[in-house]
N, C-alpha and C positions, 0 to 999 in steps of 0.2 A: 504494499500498499504505499504510494507515495503522494506528498503534499503537494500542490501546485505552489511556486515561488510567489510573493507579493510582486507585483509589478509597480510601477510607477503610477500607473492610472489607478489603481486599488487605492494606493497610498493616498493621492489626491482627494480621493471622495471622502476620506474618513478623517482625514488631517483637520479640514476647519472644526469638525463638530469636537474632537479632540482639543483645539486650541479656546473654542468657547467653552467649554466645561472646566480647562484651567482658570479661566478668566473668571468665570464665575465662583469656583472656589476662591481662588483670590480674592473676588469683592467678598466674601461671605469673611473670609479669615481676618480681611483687615477692618471691615466695616460691622460685623454683626458678632464676632466669636468672643465670648467670655472666657477663654483659655482652655476649651475642651478639646480643641483640636490637636494643641500640644500635649495635652494630657492622655490624648490615644497613644502617643508616640513614646511619650519620656515616663508617663505615670502620673502619680500622686503628688510627686514634686512641683508639676507644673502650676497644680490648682495650690499648692502650699505658699509657693513663691510669688506666683500671679506674674512674673516680669514681662512675659511676652504680651499678655494682655494691657500691661502698663506702658508699655513701648508704643504698641499700636494704639492705644486710648489717646496719647500725647500726639502721636502723628495725625489721629483723627482730626484732634482739634486745630492743629498747624495747617492742615488742607481744606479746613472748611467742611469735612465729610459730618453728616449729622449722625449723632450716635446718642445723644441725649439731650 
């Protein structure tokens, strides 16, 4: 059983959708996340110190992103 190679045409079809998904994920993490995205990777330490949330929270204020 052989697997067909991925052609450039096939990659061109799904690449825009992947970029949109990554962009939406980035907007979520920067705009709405309260530390849970990092907690999924690092664990409870992310929630205890909450440094990534504070970093992005301050960046939200600087850029004018409505956060609260």
